[in-house]
C-alpha positions in Angstrom: -29.1 4.8 14.4 -26.9 1.8 14.0 -26.5 0.7 10.4 -28.0 -2.7 9.8 -25.4 -5.4 9.0 -26.0 -7.3 5.7 -26.5 -11.0 6.0 -24.2 -13.3 3.9 -27.1 -14.1 1.6 -28.0 -10.4 1.2 -24.4 -9.6 0.2 -24.4 -12.4 -2.4 -27.8 -11.4 -3.8 -26.8 -7.7 -4.0 -23.7 -8.6 -6.0 -25.6 -11.1 -8.2 -28.4 -8.6 -8.9 -25.9 -5.9 -9.9 -24.3 -8.2 -12.5 -27.0 -10.8 -13.3 -28.4 -9.3 -16.5 -25.1 -8.6 -18.1 -23.7 -12.0 -17.2 -26.8 -13.8 -18.5 -26.8 -11.8 -21.7 -23.1 -12.6 -22.4 -23.6 -16.2 -21.5 -26.6 -16.7 -23.7 -25.0 -14.8 -26.6 -22.1 -17.3 -26.4 -23.9 -20.5 -25.5 -27.7 -20.0 -25.7 -28.2 -22.5 -22.9 -30.4 -21.4 -20.0 -30.1 -24.6 -18.0 -26.3 -24.3 -18.0 -26.5 -20.7 -17.0 -28.8 -21.6 -14.1 -26.4 -24.3 -13.0 -23.6 -21.6 -13.1 -25.5 -19.3 -10.8 -26.3 -22.1 -8.4 -22.6 -22.9 -8.2 -21.6 -19.3 -7.7 -23.8 -19.3 -4.6 -22.1 -22.5 -3.4 -18.6 -21.1 -3.8 -19.6 -17.9 -2.1 -20.8 -19.8 0.9 -17.7 -22.0 0.9 -15.5 -18.9 1.1 -14.2 -18.4 4.7 -14.9 -15.4 6.9 -11.4 -14.0 6.7 -11.5 -13.9 2.9 -15.0 -12.4 2.9 -13.9 -9.7 5.2 -10.9 -9.0 2.9 -13.3 -8.9 0.0 -15.5 -6.3 1.6 -12.5 -4.1 2.5 -11.2 -4.3 -1.1 -14.6 -3.8 -2.6 -14.9 -0.6 -0.6 -11.4 0.5 -1.8 -11.1 -0.8 -5.4 -7.8 1.0 -6.1 -6.0 -0.8 -3.2 -3.5 -2.5 -5.6 -2.7 0.8 -7.4 -0.7 2.3 -4.6 3.0 2.8 -4.3 3.6 0.0 -1.8 3.0 -2.9 -4.3 6.2 -4.8 -5.1 6.1 -8.3 -6.5 8.4 -11.3 -6.6 8.0 -14.5 -8.6 9.6 -17.8 -7.9 9.4 -21.6 -8.2 8.4 -23.1 -4.9 10.9 -25.9 -5.0 13.7 -23.6 -6.1 13.0 -21.1 -3.4 12.3 -23.2 -0.4 11.6 -26.8 -1.3 7.8 -26.8 -0.6 5.0 -24.6 0.6 5.9 -25.0 4.3 9.4 -23.9 3.4 8.0 -20.8 1.7 6.0 -20.0 4.8 9.1 -20.4 7.0 10.9 -17.9 4.8 8.2 -15.1 4.7 10.5 -13.0 7.0 13.1 -13.0 4.2 10.5 -11.9 1.6 9.3 -9.2 4.0 13.0 -8.1 4.3 12.9 -7.8 0.5 10.0 -5.3 0.8 7.8 -7.7 -1.2 4.1 -7.9 -0.6 3.0 -9.8 -3.8 4.2 -13.3 -4.2 3.8 -15.1 -7.5 4.1 -18.8 -6.9 5.0 -20.4 -10.2 2.9 -23.4 -11.3 2.3 -25.9 -8.5 -0.8 -27.9 -9.5 -0.5 -31.6 -10.5 1.4 -32.2 -13.7 3.0 -35.4 -15.2 6.7 -35.8 -14.7 8.7 -35.1 -17.9 5.6 -33.6 -19.7 4.8 -30.6 -17.6 6.1 -27.7 -19.6 7.3 -26.1 -16.3 3.9 -26.7 -14.7 1.7 -25.5 -17.5 0.3 -28.9 -18.4 -2.1 -29.4 -15.5 -3.6 -32.8 -14.9 -5.6 -31.9 -11.9 -6.7 -28.3 -11.1 -7.6 -29.2 -7.5 -4.5 -31.0 -6.5 -1.0 -29.7 -5.5 2.0 -31.5 -6.7 3.0 -33.9 -3.9 6.6 -32.4 -3.7 5.1 -29.0 -2.9 2.5 -30.1 -0.3 -1.2 -30.2 -0.2 -4.2 -27.8 -0.7 -4.3 -27.5 3.1 -0.6 -26.3 3.0 -1.6 -23.8 0.3 -4.4 -22.5 2.5 -2.1 -22.3 5.5 0.5 -20.4 3.4 -2.0 -17.9 2.0 -3.4 -17.2 5.5 0.1 -16.6 6.8 0.8 -14.2 3.9 -2.4 -12.3 4.6 -1.3 -11.8 8.2 1.8 -10.1 6.8 -0.3 -8.1 4.3 1.2 -10.1 1.4 -0.8 -11.1 -1.6 -0.5 -14.5 -3.4 -0.6 -15.0 -7.1 -0.9 -18.2 -9.0 -1.2 -19.3 -12.6 -4.5 -20.5 -13.9 -3.9 -22.4 -17.1 -7.3 -22.3 -18.8 -6.4 -22.7 -22.4 -5.5 -26.4 -22.2 -5.1 -29.4 -19.9 -2.5 -32.1 -19.7 -3.2 -35.3 -21.7 -3.2 -36.9 -18.3 -6.2 -34.9 -17.1 -9.3 -37.0 -16.3 -11.2 -35.4 -19.2 -8.4 -36.2 -21.7 -8.1 -39.8 -20.6 -11.8 -40.3 -21.1 -11.7 -38.5 -24.5 -8.8 -40.8 -25.5 -10.9 -43.8 -24.7 -13.5 -42.6 -27.2 -16.0 -40.9 -24.9 -17.8 -38.5 -27.2 -18.9 -36.2 -24.3 -15.3 -35.7 -23.3 -14.0 -35.5 -26.8 -16.3 -32.5 -27.2 -14.4 -30.7 -24.5 -11.3 -30.6 -26.8 -10.9 -30.4 -30.5 -11.0 -34.0 -31.8 -11.1 -34.8 -35.6 -11.0 -38.3 -37.2 -9.3 -37.1 -40.3 -6.8 -34.3 -41.2 -9.3 -32.3 -43.3 -10.3 -29.8 -40.7 -6.9 -29.7 -39.0 -5.3 -28.8 -42.3 -7.8 -26.0 -42.8 -6.8 -24.6 -39.3 -3.1 -24.9 -40.2 -3.6 -22.5 -43.2 -4.3 -19.6 -40.9 -3.1 -20.4 -37.4 0.6 -19.5 -36.6 2.8 -22.0 -34.8 3.9 -21.2 -31.2 7.0 -23.5 -31.2 7.8 -24.2 -34.9 11.0 -26.0 -34.1 10.4 -27.9 -30.9 6.6 -28.5 -31.4 5.7 -27.8 -35.0 2.0 -27.7 -36.1 -1.2 -27.1 -34.1 -2.5 -30.7 -34.0 -1.2 -34.1 -32.7 -2.2 -37.5 -34.1 -3.3 -40.0 -31.5 -2.8 -43.5 -32.9 -4.5 -45.2 -30.0 -7.6 -43.0 -30.3 -7.6 -42.7 -34.1 -8.1 -38.9 -33.9 -6.2 -35.7 -34.2 -6.4 -33.3 -31.2 -5.6 -29.6 -31.2 -2.3 -28.9 -29.4 -1.3 -25.2 -29.9 1.7 -25.5 -27.5 3.1 -29.0 -26.9 1.6 -32.4 -28.0 0.8 -33.3 -24.4 -1.2 -30.0 -23.8 -4.6 -30.4 -25.3 -6.5 -27.2 -26.1 -9.9 -26.9 -24.4 -13.0 -26.2 -26.5 -14.7 -23.2 -25.0 -17.5 -23.5 -27.5 -18.8 -26.1 -25.1 -20.5 -24.5 -22.1 -19.6 -27.4 -19.9 -15.9 -26.5 -20.4 -16.5 -22.9 -19.4 -18.6 -23.8 -16.3 -16.2 -26.4 -15.0 -13.2 -24.1 -15.5 -14.9 -21.3 -13.7 -15.6 -23.8 -10.8 -11.9 -24.6 -10.8 -11.1 -20.9 -10.8 -13.4 -20.2 -7.8 -12.1 -23.3 -5.9 -8.6 -21.9 -6.2 -9.7 -18.4 -5.2 -11.2 -19.9 -2.1 -7.9 -21.3 -1.1 -6.8 -17.8 -0.4 -5.3 -16.8 -3.8 -5.4 -13.0 -4.3 -4.3 -12.7 -7.9 -5.2 -15.2 -10.7 -2.8 -15.1 -13.6 -4.7 -16.2 -16.7 -2.2 -18.0 -18.9 -2.2 -17.6 -22.7 -5.4 -15.5 -22.7 -5.5 -14.6 -26.4 -5.7 -18.3 -27.4 -8.8 -19.3 -25.4 -11.3 -19.2 -28.3 -10.7 -21.1 -31.6 -12.4 -20.2 -34.9 -11.8 -21.8 -38.3 -10.3 -19.5 -41.0 -8.8 -17.2 -38.3 -5.5 -17.0 -36.5 -7.3 -18.3 -33.3 -5.8 -15.3 -31.4 -7.5 -12.3 -29.8 -11.0 -13.2 -31.1 -14.0 -11.2 -29.7 -15.3 -14.3 -27.8 -12.1 -14.2 -25.7 -13.1 -10.8 -24.3 -16.6 -12.2 -23.6 -15.1 -15.0 -21.6 -12.7 -12.7 -19.7 -15.5 -10.3 -19.0 -17.7 -13.1 -17.6 -14.8 -14.2 -15.5 -14.4 -10.7 -14.1 -18.2 -10.6 -13.3 -18.0 -14.0 -11.6 -15.1 -12.9 -9.4 -17.0 -9.7 -8.5 -20.0 -11.7 -7.4 -18.1 -14.4 -5.4 -14.7 -13.0 -4.5 -14.3 -9.3 -5.4 -11.0 -9.1 -3.6 -9.4 -11.3 -6.3 -7.5 -9.7 -9.2 -7.2 -11.0 -12.7 -3.8 -10.7 -14.3 -3.8 -11.4 -18.1 -0.8 -12.9 -19.9 -1.0 -11.2 -23.2 2.3 -11.1 -25.1 1.9 -8.1 -27.4 2.7 -4.4 -27.5 1.0 -2.3 -24.8 -1.3 -0.5 -27.2 -2.5 -3.8 -28.5 -3.1 -5.4 -25.2 -5.2 -2.5 -24.0 -8.5 -4.2 -25.1 -7.9 -6.8 -22.4 -8.4 -4.2 -19.7 -11.9 -3.8 -21.1 -13.6 -0.5 -20.4 -14.5 1.6 -17.4 -18.1 0.4 -17.6 -17.2 -3.2 -18.5 -13.7 -4.0 -17.2 -11.9 -7.3 -17.9 -8.4 -7.8 -16.5 -7.2 -5.7 -13.6 -3.5 -6.0 -14.7 -1.5 -6.9 -17.8 2.2 -7.5 -18.4 4.3 -4.9 -20.1 6.2 -7.4 -22.3 7.3 -5.2 -25.1 8.9 -2.6 -22.9 10.9 -5.4 -21.1 12.3 -6.6 -24.5 13.0 -3.0 -25.6 14.9 -2.4 -22.4 17.4 -5.1 -23.2 17.6 -3.8 -26.8 18.6 -0.5 -25.3 21.3 -2.2 -23.2 22.7 -3.8 -26.3 22.6 -0.7 -28.5 23.2 2.1 -25.9 20.4 3.9 -27.7 17.2 5.0 -25.8 15.2 6.2 -28.8 13.0 3.1 -29.2 12.6 2.7 -25.5 11.5 6.4 -25.1 9.0 5.9 -27.9 7.7 2.7 -26.1 7.4 4.5 -22.8 5.6 7.5 -24.4 3.0 5.0 -25.7 2.5 3.5 -22.3 2.4 6.9 -20.6 -0.4 8.0 -22.9 -2.7 5.2 -21.8 -5.4 5.8 -19.1 -3.9 5.6 -15.6 -6.6 3.1 -14.5 -4.8 0.6 -16.7 -2.1 -1.1 -14.6 0.9 -2.8 -16.1 3.2 -5.2 -14.4 6.8 -4.2 -15.2 9.8 -6.6 -15.0 13.3 -7.1 -16.2 13.3 -10.9 -16.2 10.9 -13.7 -15.5 10.7 -17.5 -15.7 10.4 -17.3 -19.5 12.8 -16.5 -22.4 13.1 -13.1 -24.0 11.4 -12.9 -27.4 12.6 -9.9 -29.5 9.1 -8.5 -30.2 10.3 -5.0 -30.9 8.8 -2.2 -33.1 10.7 -3.2 -36.2 8.8 -0.7 -38.4 10.4 2.1 -36.3 13.8 0.4 -36.4 13.6 0.0 -40.2 13.1 3.7 -40.6 16.5 4.0 -38.9 18.0 1.5 -41.3 17.9 -1.5 -38.8 16.5 -4.7 -40.4 14.6 -7.2 -38.3 16.5 -10.4 -39.0 20.0 -8.9 -38.7 19.1 -7.1 -35.5 17.6 -10.2 -33.8 20.9 -11.9 -34.7 22.9 -9.0 -33.2 20.9 -9.1 -30.0 21.2 -12.8 -29.5 25.0 -12.7 -30.3 25.4 -9.7 -27.9 23.7 -11.3 -25.0 25.6 -14.5 -25.5 28.7 -12.3 -25.2 29.8 -12.8 -28.8 29.9 -9.3 -30.1 29.2 -5.6 -29.4 31.7 -5.2 -26.5 29.3 -7.4 -24.5 29.9 -8.7 -21.0 26.6 -10.6 -21.0 26.3 -14.4 -20.7 23.4 -16.7 -21.6 21.9 -19.1 -24.1 19.5 -19.3 -27.0 16.1 -20.9 -26.8 14.0 -22.4 -29.7 16.5 -21.2 -32.3 15.1 -21.6 -35.9 17.8 -22.1 -38.5 15.4 -21.4 -41.3 14.1 -18.1 -40.2 17.1 -17.2 -38.1 14.9 -16.4 -35.2 15.6 -17.3 -31.6 14.8 -16.3 -28.1 17.2 -15.6 -25.3 17.7 -17.0 -21.8 19.7 -15.6 -18.8 19.4 -14.0 -15.4 19.5 -10.2 -15.0 22.8 -10.4 -13.3 24.4 -12.5 -16.0 23.0 -10.3 -18.7 24.4 -7.2 -16.9 27.9 -8.8 -16.9 28.2 -9.9 -13.2 28.8 -13.6 -14.2 31.7 -12.6 -16.5 33.1 -10.1 -14.0 33.1 -12.6 -11.1 34.9 -15.2 -13.2 37.6 -12.6 -14.0 37.7 -11.3 -10.4 38.1 -7.7 -11.7 36.7 -5.4 -9.0 36.3 -2.4 -11.3 34.3 -4.5 -13.8 32.3 -6.1 -11.0 31.2 -2.7 -9.7 30.3 -1.5 -13.1 28.2 -4.6 -13.7 26.5 -4.2 -10.3 25.8 -0.5 -11.2 24.1 -1.5 -14.5 22.0 -4.1 -12.6 20.8 -1.6 -10.0 20.3 1.1 -12.6 17.9 -1.1 -14.6 15.9 -1.8 -11.4 15.8 1.9 -10.6 14.5 2.5 -14.1 11.9 -0.2 -13.7 10.7 1.3 -10.4 10.1 4.6 -12.3 7.8 3.1 -14.9 4.1 3.4 -14.6 2.6 0.3 -12.9 3.8 -2.3 -10.5 7.4 -3.7 -10.5 8.0 -7.4 -10.1 11.3 -9.0 -9.2 12.4 -12.4 -10.3 13.7 -14.4 -7.3 17.5 -14.3 -7.1 17.7 -10.9 -8.9 17.7 -9.2 -5.5 21.1 -10.8 -4.7 22.6 -10.8 -8.2 22.2 -14.6 -8.8 23.8 -15.7 -12.1 23.1 -18.4 -14.6 22.8 -22.0 -13.4 24.2 -24.4 -16.0 23.5 -27.5 -13.9 20.2 -28.0 -15.7 22.2 -29.8 -18.5 22.8 -32.6 -16.1 19.1 -33.3 -15.7 17.6 -35.3 -18.6 14.1 -33.8 -17.9 15.5 -30.2 -18.3 18.6 -30.6 -20.6 16.7 -29.7 -23.8 15.2 -26.6 -22.4 17.7 -23.7 -22.0 15.1 -21.7 -20.0 16.2 -23.6 -17.0 19.5 -21.6 -17.1 17.7 -18.8 -15.3 15.4 -21.2 -13.2 18.2 -22.3 -10.9 17.6 -23.0 -7.2 17.7 -19.9 -5.0 21.2 -19.6 -3.5 20.6 -19.2 0.3 24.4 -19.1 1.0 24.6 -16.0 -1.3 21.6 -14.5 0.4 23.5 -14.8 3.7 26.0 -12.4 2.3 23.7 -9.4 2.2 25.3 -8.0 5.3 28.8 -8.4 3.9 29.3 -5.0 2.2 32.1 -6.4 -0.1 29.8 -9.0 -1.7 27.8 -8.6 -4.8 24.7 -9.8 -3.0 25.1 -7.0 -0.4 25.8 -4.3 -3.0 22.7 -5.2 -5.0 20.3 -6.1 -2.1 20.9 -3.0 -0.1 20.9 -0.6 -3.0 17.6 -2.1 -4.1 16.3 -1.9 -0.6 17.0 1.9 -0.6 15.1 2.3 -3.9 12.2 0.2 -2.7 11.9 2.3 0.4 12.0 5.5 -1.6 9.3 4.2 -3.9 7.1 3.1 -0.9 7.5 6.4 1.0 7.0 8.8 -1.9 3.4 9.3 -3.1 4.6 10.3 -6.6 5.1 6.5 -7.3 1.4 5.6 -7.2 0.1 4.1 -10.4 -2.1 7.1 -11.1 0.8 9.5 -11.2 1.3 11.5 -14.4 4.4 10.1 -16.2 6.3 11.2 -19.2 9.8 11.2 -20.8 12.2 14.2 -21.2 14.7 14.8 -24.0 18.3 14.5 -22.8 20.0 15.3 -26.1 22.2 12.2 -25.6 21.2 8.9 -27.4 22.3 6.8 -24.4 20.6 8.7 -21.6 16.9 8.3 -20.7 15.0 10.8 -18.5 11.6 9.9 -17.0 9.3 12.2 -15.1 6.6 11.5 -12.5 4.1 14.0 -11.0 1.4 13.5 -8.4 -0.4 15.8 -6.0 2.3 18.6 -6.0 5.3 16.3 -6.1 7.7 15.8 -9.0 10.5 13.3 -9.5 12.9 12.9 -12.4 14.7 9.6 -13.1 17.8 9.9 -15.3 19.5 6.7 -16.5 22.7 6.2 -18.4 22.7 3.1 -20.6 26.3 3.5 -21.7 29.7 2.5 -20.2 30.8 6.1 -20.3 30.1 9.1 -18.1 27.4 11.3 -19.7 25.7 14.7 -19.3 21.9 15.0 -19.6 20.9 18.3 -21.0 17.4 18.3 -19.7 17.0 21.9 -18.7 14.1 21.5 -16.3 14.1 25.2 -15.2 11.5 24.8 -12.4 13.5 25.1 -9.3 16.1 23.2 -7.2 16.1 19.4 -7.0 17.5 17.0 -4.4 19.3 13.8 -5.2 17.1 11.3 -3.4 20.1 8.9 -2.9 22.9 11.3 -1.8 20.8 14.3 -0.5 22.8 16.7 -2.8 20.9 19.7 -4.2 21.2 20.8 -7.8 19.5 22.3 -10.8 18.0 19.9 -13.3 19.9 21.2 -16.2 23.2 19.9 -17.4 23.3 16.8 -15.1 26.3 14.5 -15.0 25.5 10.8 -14.9 28.2 8.2 -14.3 28.7 5.2 -16.6 25.7 2.8 -16.2 24.5 5.1 -13.4 21.3 6.9 -12.5 19.8 9.7 -10.5 16.5 10.2 -8.7 15.9 13.9 -8.5 13.0 15.3 -6.4 11.9 18.9 -6.9 12.0 21.0 -3.8 8.8 22.8 -2.7 5.4 22.9 -4.3 4.7 23.2 -8.0 2.0 23.1 -10.6 0.6 19.8 -11.9 1.4 20.5 -15.5 3.8 18.2 -17.4 7.0 20.1 -18.0 
């Protein structure tokens, strides 16, 4: 007998009934407002019906296969639309290039309406339902996402829900004295309460934007601004704020967005006498957001931006019974990777990987070498101190090293938000420049160029071996170096992060078939690695992963096992040839790059080189 097809209303009611009681309980616990909850449910129905047939079909497919994003074919790339291709139509016209990069997850950097000169790179949104004119329109976005879906590509965007621009409609009305809109932010007519907050709340940018409040002379009020004075923190104690932001979230999801990156998640809830970070109400909000997406658009993933150590970000995954984010960034491992490059010592990185490897395999991390942001040296300084390495001096060493000032460094880059009082600073630069390619090209030394390229590729090979999903930063696939032209733009000159936010070099990309070029050497070696990762089931997110002792401080060995298959990745972080004494006495291995067969024992690794070794034949599923 033919199975009866569910009507659209039936699908919605089934999902709502599954989640209604928990959603209502969480909402009432936070807001105790039944009329606002009823409005929310009515709007969920509205947004579900607005969702087009293609997206609903995709939702049903993903709902039936909830682990669809945990496979070994996921590879991301992030880029600024204007830097990459001018506008959204330009991105669509270049999807073939992205397909050639083996990418199926596109993170479009912020593209919503922001004020010129006060945008914080797109993170000061003045209209959540309008695309910046230079990028196109919402119709262009829908056309782009549909084109991506035809190529089995997923689209990610940033949802900045902690704050709005001071040019947002709500902020303008609040500034004019409208109490209803002032209640959507944190407005105070004297400095009494702001001063109480300042006693416990850390500063995000102590040098470039000190303090957590801004005085508005025209409004006669202080407003909370955790980031920059033109970014006003939203007050999620107000149910109207939560409801309206959820409507914005669903509106964007209905434009075809597959992955919503929740910006600055830990900051969402503010509480006097606390640090206003990672409070329990944040998890209530994220859990409700997850439920709302599972009712209206279950094919959409939530990616949380939580900048802490992996073991501390774990609560943002929620639990198996009550999940929150689908994916989180592996920020600390990224920073520790560059620490390892500068010190040629893998001990701290091995410790960091062991922590991640011990976490449940359902918890998916996004791994990356570089992104649009700076590198903050948030390392495990307690562990380093036990080795006699002090935090302040080590941060100074790292920043000097990557500027090319000491430590036999070939790196190039610039500091960001340097604090002369604390001595703290963050670092900016592209992967290629940090690996020495910029310096080597300037010197036109072929041996040095090849060594820098080898380090660049080795770091990507290591990233592909980590547990989770790898994400490339646009330009890294062709070895693009720092762009110093930002200093000529008055809107960018004071922000050194633009050194690694340069326009994509299409002329350099045209060189990928010229085997003598840096672009070709990097692009084609990465292509080989990406194809290996996609074809070998051992690279699925659920694989067992671990590290192996090598008895050399500069050599890292990582293992992966899944369904009878085992692969070892061995990575040399030094400029000298090394031998890894791993002694994996469980058969013969094949070098997945050269095809050479060997024992996994005393393995020779070239300077800044790596090996992918696959065990021949069947084996047990026990970690060796």
